[in-house]
N, C-alpha and C positions, 0 to 999 in steps of 0.2 A: 504495499499500500505506501503510494505516495505520501512522502514528506514537504510541508509547505514553511517556510520560515517570513515571519513578520515582523520588521524591525521598524519603531516608531520614536523620534527624534521629539520629546515633547520640551515643554518649556520647563518644568521642575524637573524633569529626568526623563529618563527614556526605558523601552519597553521591549524585549524581544518574545515571540510566542513559534511555537512549534505546532501545527497542528495537524492532521492526517486528514484525508479527501472526504470523511463523514462531518468534517467541521470539529474533532474532538482535539481538544485542550492535550499536547503531549508533554510539555514542558512549558514555564516561563521565566522569566528573570526581569529584573528591573535594576537601575540603579537612579540616583540623584547626582545632580548638580548645581553649582552655585547659578545666579541670577546677580545681575550688577545693577545699580540703579546710579548714576553716577551724578546725575543731576535730578532735580524732581520732574514727573513725565520721560524720563529716558528708560530705556530698558535694553541691558545686552546682556551678551552671555558669549566666553572664548570657543569656537567650535572646535576646537581639541578636546574641550570637556565632554561635548557630546561622543566624539570618536572614543576617548577612553571610556565612558561610561557602555558604548555600543559593545565595547571589546570587551568588559567586564561580560555584560551580559552573554555574547555568542560563547565564551568560556564556561560559562556556569550552564548554558545550553548542553553542549559538547558536542552538537551534532557535525561533523565536517562535510557532509554531502547531502545537503537536501535537494529534492529534485529542483526546488528554485524559490527566489525571492524576492519578497516586495518590500518595497521602503517609503513610509509616510513620516507624517512629522507636523510641524507647527509651521501655518502659513507665512508669507509673505516677507521672512527675514533676510537679511542681506550679508551673505557672507563673500567679501573682498578678498581679490588672492591677487599677486605680483606675477610677474613673467615666469616665477619658479614655480610657481603654484603655491606659495605658502601666503598665512593668512596676515593682511596689512596691519588690521583695527578690529577689534571685538566687532563681532554682528552686531546689528541694531533689529530688535527682533519686533513681531507684530503687534504688541502693546507700547511700542513706542510712541510720544506724541511730539516730537521736536520739528515735524516736518510740514507744519500748517502754510509757512510762507511759498515752499516746493510745490505745495498740493496748488495755488492759487498760479502758481508761475505754468504748470502745467497746462489747465484751463485759461491761460490768459493766450500761453504762447500757441496751443492745438485747438481751441475754441471747443466751451465747453457743449456744445453739438455735438463735433466730432469724438471727443473724448467719449460720450457716453454712447453713440453710435457704433465704435470700436470696441472699444470693452465692456460695455454693456454696464459700466460702473461710473460714478465721478472718482479724480481721484482721491485716496482715504489718505491720512497720515501714516495708519498701519503697512500699505502697500510697499513694494519695493522700488518702483519709479522715483518716487519722492527721495527716498532714501541717497538713489543715484545719486541724484541732483545736490540734496545737500552734504553729501561727498564732495563735490565739485567746488560748492557754493561757501563750505568750511574749512574743508581739510584739503586745499589744492593739491599738495603734496603729497596725501595719500590719493588723491586721485588719480593723478600723472604717472602714479604706480598700477594702476589700476588694467588689469588685462582679462580677469572674469568674473561674473558677478554670478552664485548660487543661492538658491535655495538652503535651508535646515539639511531638508532631508537629503538632495543632491550633492552634500557635502562629504554626506556620508555615503551614496553611490560611488561619487567619485574616489574615497578613501579604498572600498572595495575592489574596485574595477579599475581603477583608473582613467577613466571612461567619464570627460563632462556633457550630462545630459538631463534633461527634465521631462514632463508629461504635462498633457493639456487642463489638469482641473488646478494643479497646483501654478501654472504658470500663469494661469488667466487673473490670479490675484496680487500680480506684479505690478498691473497700471498699463501693462506694455502690450498686451497679447490681444489680437483681433478673436474675440469668443467667439460670434456670430460663424468665422470661417477658421477656429481651431488651429491657428498659426501666430507667427510674433506678426507685431504689424509695422511692418518698415517704415508708412507715414507717421507714424509717433515718433519712431527712435529719428526718423530723420527732422521731423520738429524742432524736438529736443537736442539733437547735435550729439545722439548716441551712439556711437559705433556700436552695428547690430552683431559684430563677433565678439561683444561682452557677453552674451547672453546664449546658452547651450541650446542645442536642437531639443524639439522639444517631440514627445509619440504620445499615442494613443496610451493611456494607464494600463493597460491589461498587456500591454507588448513588450517584449524583451529588449532592453535598452544595451546592453552589456554584458557579459560576463566576469564572473570573479576571478582574481588574481590570487594567487597563494597566500593572504594575510588572516589575520585574526582567528586564526584553528580553521578556516573553511579551505578544502580544495578547492584548485583553481579550474575555473570553466561553468560554474554555477551560475545559471541563466538570473539576471536582476531585472526584473519587468518594470515598465515606469512607477506603477505604485499610484502615490495620488497624497493631494494635502489633505490634511488631518479630518478634514470638515466630511471629504466625498470617500475619504477610505474609511472612515466610521459609518458613513452612511450606508456604505458597501456590507459592513460587517453587522448592518440593524436590517438590511434587506431592503432599507428605501431606496429602490433603483425604477422604479414602477410608479405610476401616478396614484393615486389615491392614499399611498403610505405616505406618513410625515413623521421623521425622526426628530426627537429634541433631546439634546445633550445638556445635561446638567453638570457642566464641567466648571473650570476654573471661570472660562466665560458660556455664556450660553447661546444655543444655536438650535433655530428651528429651520427643518431642511425639507424641500421636498424635490425630488425629481420633476422636468418638466419636459414637454415634447419639444419646442422650439424656442429660441433663445429669447424669450420676452423679458423685458427690465425695466424695472421701477423708474419713470420720468425724475422723481425726485432722489432718485440716488439712495433711499433709506434701506434699500434689500438690495442684497447683492446676487446677481445673476453669473454663473459660472459654466465651464463645461465640467460635465461630471465624468468620474471615471468608468462609465458604462458606455461609454460611447456617444450619450447625450447631453443634457443639461440638465442645469438645477439651481435651485433660485430659493436664499436664503438669508432667514434675519440672524444677524448676530448683535449679542449683548456683551460689553464688555468685560461686565463685574456681576457674575452668576453665584456659582460658589465660591470667586473670591470674596464677593459682598460675604457668604454664610461665613466663613473663614474668618473676615476681619471682625464681623459680630463677636464671634466665639472667641476670638482672641484679647479683645479690647475691653468687652462689655459683659463677658462670660466666661472669665479667668477658668481656667480648669473644667469648666463645663464639656459635654461630650455631643455631637451631632443629635445622637437621640435624647440626650437630656434637654436638648433647643427644643425636639419639636416636639416632646412631651410635654413640655410648659407651653408650647405657642399653643396646642390644641385647647389648653385650658381656657383661650381668648375665644368671643365669639367673632365670625365672621364680619370683615370690615374693623377688627381691632378695635370697636367704639369710637371710629373717627380718629385714628393716628394713622397717618400714611408715611411710607419711605419711599425716597428715590434712591435706587440701587448704582448710583453713576460714581463710583467711587473711583474710576479711572477714565474721566472722559466716558461719551456713549457713541455706539454707531448707529446701530439701530435702535430706534428710527428717524434719529436726530441729523445724527452727523456731526457731532459737536466736541471737540476734544478737551474742550472747555469746562462740559456738565459737570456738577459736581451732587454729592450726594444730601439728602437733606432727609429727615424727621419734620413732621408737620402735625399740627394738632395734638401735642399733647397737653395733658391736663395732670392735676393731682390725684383723680382718678384713676390714670392710668399705670400698671403695675407692669414690671419684667415682663410677665408673662405676654402682654399686649403688645408689647415691645419686639419679643423674640415672635409672635404674627405678623406683625407688620414686615419684618424683614422679610420671610417668606413671602408675604403677598405683594409685596415691591418686588421682589425678584421675578415673581411669577408674571407678572403686570408686564415687566418688559418682555418674558417669552410671548404673549397674549400681542404685545404691541408687534411683533417679529410674526407670530401666526396669522394676524388679521391682516397686514402687508402681504402674504403669502397666496391666502385669498382671495385678493384683490388680484392679482396677478391670474388667477385662475384654481389655484390649487386646491383640489378635493380632498379633504381630512375624514377619510374615513376608519382610519386607523392610526393613531401616536404611539407609535413606539420609541419608550424612554430610556434613557443610556444613560451611563457614567456614572459617579457616586452617588449623586443624587436621588436617582435609580431604587435606593435601597430604603429610601424613607418611605413608609406606608401614607404617611400623613400626609407628605408630600405627592403623592401621587395622586391622592384624593382629591386634591387643591387642583394639582392641574386637569385632572377629568371634567371637575366640576367649571372650572374656566372654558375651557377647551370644548364643552360641550359632546365629548367625544371620548369612547374608552381609550384607557392611557395601557398600553401593555407593556412588560418588562420579558427579559430576553432568556433562554437558558446561557447561554453563552454572550458576556455582555463587555467584553476584553478589549473595545474600543478600537480606535484608528489600525492597532497592530493586525486585530482579528481580520478586516478589511484587508489590510495592505497582503496577508495569508492567501486570502481568496483569489486577490488580483493576481497573485504569482502562480495561483491553481490553472488560472485561465490561459496564463501567458505559456506555461507548459504543458496546456491541450487536457487537464484534466476536465475539465466543463468546456462546453462550448462557447458559451458566452456571460456574462456577470449576472445575467438575469437568471438564469439557469443553475449557477454555483450558487445564487443566495435562497432559491427556493430549495437546493437540495441540505445546505448545512445550519441555515438560520431559522430557529425554532423557539416558539412561544414559551413564556413560562406564567406568568401570572398577568391577569386583565382587571382591570378596575373601572369599573362602571362610574358613569356622572351619578351624584347623589342628587341633595337637596339645596348645597350650597348657592348662593344668591350673590355673585361680586359684583353685581351691575353698575351699585353707587358707591363701594369703594372704588371701581377702576376709573368711572366718572371722575371723581376727585382726583386720584393719581393721573389721569390724563390733563387734568386742568395744571397740577401744581408744577410742572417744568417752565410754563410759561410764564408763571406766575415768579418765579425765583431765579431766571435767564440770567436779567442784567445784574444779580448777585454776584453772577460768577467772573463777570468781566470786567468789575471792579478790583 
């Protein structure tokens, strides 16, 4: 029976997963690495830390000859390499907000309508293209050394194979990719005076792009498929590769994701439209602080408490938290506001509120952010027949019920919830010929675990308060 390896280069750590062709997890390993915040709103990592973590995981897995490898990881980051393929400076990550001026530069230079018709998205601070311009505008000596720009997972591909390559789902999040035509946009690069040789060839996610060298305990010659950005690969792992199925990821960031048949995009840029790993396209809403906001709450207001204890306490307060509202914009926000300067807030506190109310308000505020994303996808024609909830928050029955009530649809958890690494391994199997296509693979290996039906929770009034609060507080964030 075939063995398939998935490698996920996350923000807080990496994960490596070995599965067989039934989807059974044979082995898994993980490693953590540091995150650097050299200035407020900046976020960087050393790519060599990723590689060290991956090597540690591969050694722990101890499988020298899997049939194929898939790679995935945090999207949008920029790894800058010189002519010797050495890292020039720390990688700038997806949640870094330093490039607001460069985003305006892209719109001014290329034209707002042109940018959106080509990339199906506005230029966002997290995207790779403004990071390259920032390097040119602020670190000219480093820019003059620049010969290659890679996304995080593609740096690991390079270390495994010696080949610089990417694939369409991750490339879609650079801000330089022609999403409808699934190729790099030469007009965008020409307008921005960027040499196209800086960027690697882009393949489909399930296509073999290179073969391993004899490194990190792996045999030479193992095919490495394109893989996917973490959201596309994660959606493969949940089976969100056909219309009607929407995946909701409750990780550090929160993502509402659906496959779409055509590259339709939100004119306001509040939702993202990218190439999907299944050969089609997908739309998604992304909130920057989902589980991250809950972790902040635990660490600062609930010291020593567990997530289970927080949810148990939150369950003791009524729906709507007796008028208390939490805005989860602790790292700026993408969907629906595209505002890097957005800030979090509690509003409506009274002497009658307890920590139980505050805990519930945090869960509700995060969930309302996801509901914003869900409503945007519905506006693009998405049909939500079933919601598949994944990542750490999917373990909370309290949170699942809240989401089912807000979305008005059943929320499903899965037998295997191993995140993007599982999807990357599935893509590796398609590339190796184990399955004829991504949809067939998902039908074979993705299986339901639990179903939470909507109950009687009515969040409409609380949601309306939430939606109004951002506009009422926005000017505070600019002063």
